[in-house]
C-alpha positions as CSV (number, residue, x, y, z in Angstrom):
1,M,169.3,106.5,148.6
2,K,170.1,107.0,144.5
3,I,168.4,110.1,143.0
4,P,167.3,109.2,139.6
5,S,168.3,111.1,136.7
6,I,166.9,113.9,134.7
7,R,165.7,111.4,132.0
8,L,164.3,109.0,134.9
9,L,162.0,112.4,136.4
10,G,160.7,113.0,133.0
11,L,159.6,109.8,132.3
12,F,157.6,109.4,135.8
13,V,156.0,112.8,135.1
14,A,155.3,111.9,131.3
15,L,153.7,109.0,132.9
16,S,152.1,110.3,135.9
17,A,149.9,112.5,132.9
18,V,148.6,109.9,131.5
19,P,145.9,107.5,133.0
20,L,147.3,104.5,131.9
21,F,144.1,102.4,133.3
22,A,141.4,104.7,132.1
23,Q,139.3,101.7,130.0
24,P,136.0,102.3,128.1
25,N,135.2,99.4,130.6
26,P,136.6,99.8,133.7
27,A,136.2,95.6,134.6
28,W,139.0,94.7,132.4
29,L,142.7,96.3,132.6
30,V,145.0,97.4,129.8
31,H,146.3,94.6,127.7
32,D,144.3,92.3,130.0
33,R,144.8,88.5,129.0
34,E,141.4,87.3,130.3
35,R,139.1,89.6,128.1
36,P,137.4,87.7,125.8
37,L,138.6,88.0,121.8
38,P,136.8,89.6,119.0
39,P,134.5,86.9,117.6
40,V,136.4,85.5,113.9
41,V,134.1,87.0,111.1
42,D,135.2,86.1,107.3
43,P,134.9,89.6,105.7
44,G,133.2,88.0,102.3
45,T,134.6,89.4,99.2
46,A,133.7,92.7,97.0
47,S,131.4,93.4,94.3
48,T,132.3,93.7,90.9
49,Q,130.0,95.4,88.2
50,D,129.3,91.4,86.6
51,Q,129.0,89.8,90.0
52,P,128.1,90.8,93.7
53,G,130.5,89.8,96.4
54,R,130.1,87.5,99.1
55,P,128.3,89.2,102.7
56,P,130.5,88.6,105.6
57,S,129.5,85.2,107.7
58,D,128.0,87.1,110.0
59,A,125.7,88.9,108.2
60,V,121.6,88.7,107.7
61,V,121.5,88.4,104.1
62,L,118.6,90.0,102.9
63,F,118.8,89.4,99.4
64,D,121.1,87.2,97.5
65,G,119.7,87.4,93.7
66,K,117.3,84.2,94.4
67,E,114.2,84.8,96.2
68,L,112.0,87.6,98.0
69,S,110.7,85.4,101.0
70,N,112.4,88.5,103.3
71,W,110.5,90.8,101.6
72,V,106.6,92.2,101.7
73,A,104.9,95.5,100.8
74,M,104.3,97.7,103.9
75,D,101.3,96.5,105.0
76,G,103.0,92.4,105.1
77,S,100.5,91.3,102.2
78,P,103.2,90.2,99.1
79,T,105.3,92.4,97.1
80,K,104.9,93.2,93.6
81,W,108.4,94.0,92.8
82,V,110.4,91.4,91.0
83,I,113.1,89.4,90.4
84,R,115.0,90.6,87.3
85,D,118.2,89.1,86.2
86,G,119.4,88.8,90.0
87,A,118.0,92.0,91.1
88,L,115.4,93.1,92.9
89,E,113.3,95.5,90.6
90,C,110.7,98.0,91.6
91,V,107.5,97.8,89.2
92,P,106.3,101.2,89.2
93,G,103.2,101.8,90.9
94,S,103.2,98.8,93.1
95,G,104.1,100.6,96.1
96,Y,107.3,100.0,98.7
97,V,108.9,96.9,99.6
98,R,110.1,96.2,102.9
99,S,112.0,93.5,105.1
100,L,110.2,91.6,107.3
101,Q,113.0,91.1,109.8
102,G,113.4,94.8,111.9
103,F,117.0,96.1,112.8
104,G,118.5,98.6,115.1
105,D,121.8,99.8,115.5
106,C,123.4,98.1,112.4
107,Q,125.6,98.3,109.3
108,L,124.1,98.1,105.7
109,H,125.1,97.1,102.4
110,L,123.2,97.2,99.4
111,E,124.1,97.5,95.8
112,W,121.4,99.7,93.4
113,A,121.5,100.7,89.9
114,A,119.3,103.4,87.9
115,P,117.7,102.5,84.8
116,T,120.6,102.5,81.6
117,K,118.2,104.0,79.5
118,V,117.9,108.1,80.9
119,E,114.3,109.5,80.9
120,G,113.8,112.6,82.9
121,S,115.9,114.7,85.1
122,S,115.9,116.4,88.5
123,Q,114.2,114.2,90.9
124,G,112.5,112.2,87.7
125,R,115.6,110.1,87.0
126,G,116.5,107.0,88.7
127,N,114.7,107.9,92.2
128,S,113.9,105.8,95.1
129,G,115.1,105.8,98.5
130,V,116.5,103.6,101.2
131,F,114.2,103.9,104.4
132,F,115.4,103.1,108.1
133,G,112.6,102.8,111.1
134,L,109.9,101.4,109.0
135,G,110.1,104.4,106.3
136,R,110.6,107.1,108.8
137,Y,114.1,108.2,107.5
138,E,115.3,108.4,104.2
139,I,118.6,108.1,102.1
140,Q,118.0,109.2,98.6
141,V,118.6,107.3,95.8
142,L,118.8,108.8,92.6
143,D,120.6,109.2,89.4
144,S,122.6,111.9,90.4
145,Y,125.3,111.8,87.5
146,Q,125.2,114.6,85.1
147,N,121.8,115.2,86.5
148,N,121.4,118.6,88.1
149,T,118.6,118.5,91.4
150,Y,118.6,120.6,94.8
151,A,121.5,119.7,96.9
152,D,119.6,117.8,99.9
153,G,117.8,115.8,97.3
154,S,120.7,114.3,95.5
155,A,122.2,110.6,95.8
156,A,123.2,109.5,99.5
157,S,121.2,113.0,100.9
158,Y,119.5,112.3,104.3
159,Y,116.5,113.8,102.1
160,G,115.5,117.0,103.0
161,E,118.5,117.9,105.6
162,Y,121.9,116.5,104.9
163,P,123.4,117.0,101.0
164,P,126.3,114.2,100.7
165,L,129.6,115.7,101.2
166,A,130.5,114.5,97.6
167,N,128.6,113.5,94.4
168,A,130.0,110.0,93.9
169,C,127.9,108.5,91.4
170,R,129.0,106.1,88.8
171,P,126.8,106.6,85.5
172,P,123.4,105.4,84.9
173,G,123.2,101.2,84.5
174,Q,126.5,100.6,86.8
175,W,126.3,99.2,90.2
176,Q,126.7,101.4,92.8
177,T,127.1,100.9,96.7
178,Y,126.0,102.2,99.9
179,D,127.7,101.1,103.0
180,M,125.7,102.6,106.2
181,I,126.5,102.9,109.9
182,W,122.9,103.3,111.5
183,T,122.3,104.2,115.3
184,A,118.3,104.2,115.9
185,P,116.8,106.9,118.1
186,R,116.0,106.1,121.4
187,F,112.8,107.0,123.9
188,D,112.8,106.6,127.2
189,A,109.1,104.4,128.8
190,E,106.9,107.8,128.3
191,G,108.0,108.1,124.8
192,K,110.3,111.2,125.4
193,L,113.5,111.2,123.0
194,L,116.6,110.9,124.7
195,S,118.7,110.6,121.6
196,K,118.5,111.4,117.9
197,A,119.2,108.9,115.4
198,R,122.5,109.1,113.5
199,L,124.2,107.8,110.5
200,T,127.3,107.0,108.2
201,V,126.7,106.7,104.2
202,I,129.8,105.9,102.4
203,H,128.9,105.5,98.6
204,N,131.2,104.0,96.1
205,G,133.7,103.8,99.0
206,V,133.3,107.8,99.5
207,V,132.2,109.1,102.8
208,V,129.5,111.3,102.2
209,Q,127.6,111.3,105.5
210,N,129.6,111.4,108.5
211,N,127.8,110.4,111.5
212,I,125.2,112.7,111.0
213,E,122.8,113.6,113.8
214,L,119.4,113.4,112.0
215,E,117.2,116.6,113.1
216,R,114.0,115.2,112.6
217,P,112.4,111.8,110.5
218,N,111.7,113.3,107.3
219,A,109.4,110.3,106.3
220,G,109.6,110.6,102.5
221,R,108.0,114.1,102.6
222,W,109.2,116.6,100.6
223,F,108.4,119.2,102.8
224,D,107.2,119.8,106.3
225,P,108.8,116.9,108.1
226,L,107.3,115.3,111.0
227,P,108.6,115.9,114.6
228,Y,110.2,113.1,116.7
229,K,107.6,109.8,117.8
230,A,108.6,106.9,119.7
231,H,108.8,104.2,118.1
232,P,110.7,100.3,118.4
233,Q,114.1,100.8,117.6
234,R,114.5,97.3,115.7
235,L,112.0,98.1,112.4
236,P,112.1,96.8,108.9
237,I,114.1,98.4,106.1
238,A,112.0,99.7,103.1
239,F,113.0,100.7,99.5
240,Q,110.5,103.6,97.5
241,D,108.5,103.2,95.0
242,H,109.0,106.9,92.9
243,G,108.2,105.6,89.6
244,N,111.2,104.4,88.3
245,P,112.4,100.7,87.7
246,V,115.9,101.1,89.7
247,R,117.3,98.0,91.0
248,Y,118.7,96.8,94.1
249,R,121.0,93.5,94.9
250,N,123.4,92.1,97.4
251,I,121.2,93.2,100.6
252,W,122.6,92.4,103.9
253,V,122.7,93.6,107.5
254,R,125.3,93.7,110.5
255,E,123.8,94.0,113.9
256,L,125.4,96.3,115.9
257,G,124.3,94.5,119.5
258,A,123.2,91.5,120.8
259,H,119.7,90.2,120.7
260,R,118.4,86.8,121.9
261,H,115.6,86.5,119.3
262,P,115.3,88.3,115.7
263,A,112.4,91.1,115.3
264,F,110.0,90.6,113.1
265,V,107.0,93.2,112.1
266,L,104.2,91.0,111.0
267,P,100.6,92.1,109.3
268,D,98.1,93.6,110.7
269,T,95.9,91.4,110.0
270,L,97.8,88.4,111.5
271,L,98.3,90.4,114.7
272,D,94.7,91.1,115.0
273,T,93.4,87.6,114.8
274,Y,95.6,87.2,118.1
275,A,94.2,89.7,120.3
276,G,91.4,88.8,122.6
277,N,91.0,88.0,126.4
278,Y,92.6,84.4,126.9
279,G,92.0,82.4,129.9
280,K,89.1,82.8,132.9
281,P,88.5,86.7,133.3
282,G,89.7,88.1,136.4
283,S,91.7,85.0,137.7
284,W,95.1,84.9,138.0
285,N,95.8,82.6,134.8
286,S,93.9,84.9,132.4
287,A,95.9,87.3,130.0
288,K,94.3,90.0,127.6
289,I,96.3,90.6,124.2
290,R,95.5,93.8,121.9
291,R,97.9,94.9,118.5
292,L,100.3,98.1,119.1
293,P,101.7,99.8,116.0
294,D,105.2,99.1,114.7
295,G,104.1,95.1,114.2
296,Q,103.8,94.6,118.5
297,L,101.7,92.8,120.9
298,L,100.7,94.0,124.0
299,L,100.6,91.4,127.1
300,S,98.4,92.3,129.9
301,L,99.1,89.9,133.0
302,G,96.9,91.0,136.0
303,T,98.5,94.6,136.6
304,S,101.1,93.8,134.7
305,E,101.8,95.1,130.7
306,V,104.6,93.6,128.4
307,V,105.0,94.9,124.7
308,L,105.7,91.9,122.6
309,T,107.7,91.6,119.4
310,A,107.3,88.8,117.1
311,A,110.4,86.3,116.6
312,S,108.2,84.2,114.0
313,P,104.8,84.4,112.6
314,T,103.6,82.6,116.0
315,H,106.4,83.1,118.3
316,F,106.6,86.7,120.3
317,H,109.1,87.6,123.2
318,G,109.0,90.7,125.6
319,Q,111.1,93.4,124.8
320,V,113.0,93.9,128.1
321,T,111.3,91.1,130.2
322,D,111.9,87.6,129.5
323,V,108.1,86.5,128.5
324,Q,107.3,84.5,125.9
325,V,104.2,84.2,124.2
326,K,103.8,81.1,121.3
327,F,100.3,80.6,119.5
328,D,98.4,77.6,118.5
329,F,95.4,78.1,116.6
330,S,95.9,74.9,114.7
331,G,93.0,73.1,116.4
332,D,89.2,73.9,117.7
333,K,91.0,76.3,120.1
334,K,92.3,79.0,119.7
335,K,95.6,78.8,122.8
336,A,98.4,81.0,123.9
337,L,101.2,79.5,126.2
338,V,102.7,82.1,128.3
339,T,106.1,81.2,129.7
340,V,108.1,83.7,132.8
341,G,111.4,83.0,132.2
342,E,113.0,79.9,132.2
343,D,110.7,78.5,134.8
344,F,108.5,76.4,133.0
345,A,106.2,75.5,135.7
346,R,105.0,79.0,135.7
347,A,103.9,78.4,131.9
348,M,100.2,78.8,131.3
349,V,98.0,77.8,128.2
350,L,95.4,79.5,127.8
351,E,92.0,79.3,125.6
352,R,91.0,82.4,124.1
353,E,87.2,83.3,124.8
354,A,84.8,82.8,121.6
355,Q,84.5,85.9,119.6
């Protein structure tokens, strides 16, 4: 038998120390030719001061400078913010604005500009905020260009907790970019916190928050932040009205994760119209629907309960179970079509009791 050379022995020892077949997904081999390739995405183009860029081809475009159909006030009523010169502009005193659609883990891109005319100082100058979680988690927007304030209230801070790693602000009136990677917190079925939210922020191309773990929601509060409380993973993005006419443009989101349906948060006034008893009480083909916080409905079928999220103003789907409900209030009767799975033989058309 031929004895391996010292060089080959060294190679064998080195290879034995390397986990060649250790993969994040053990279902695939290293360099597996059968493994699906990533989807092709047109990355779009970068913005300039004069012109917003083009979003990636797989992005959900929330604002393109033309119309406000994706934005409402926090209660779901029409927003009083306005479009001016292709930008979404805060009207002081009009209240926060939020997206109709909700998002969980995602990449968010937006561009903002503080007023060109400098008025005020510290927190009174070009102040707004970007919120994840329907107003729970705020990243500060502020004219921090040659403007001193407390560190954890500076532009691109996670307000009240994490100052930015650098002040990358451009002069007032110029467009600034925020690119964020958001990981939503996770809760178990009983509402216990499993993992805290995480956030990365890139301000004008500079990393200013590096995968930070958020100790708690800050909820736009100046002090006394609130503890974590269970909420849906996919919730709207919101912008703050802090009394300054801050402008936003080129707002888009890429969801990081596979979802069968979009998730919308509709006005409570609309959701309340869907609440009630459907079908014959006490029979197998009866259901009860009531409104939950954060734009959700609870469907009760016998002893089973399913949390529903809106995919449209009339179409709702289960979060973890393939149950769908479509409301039809177009005629004299208020009806709900309840479908369990893909088996349409199990679909039920239930009329709501008179109220």
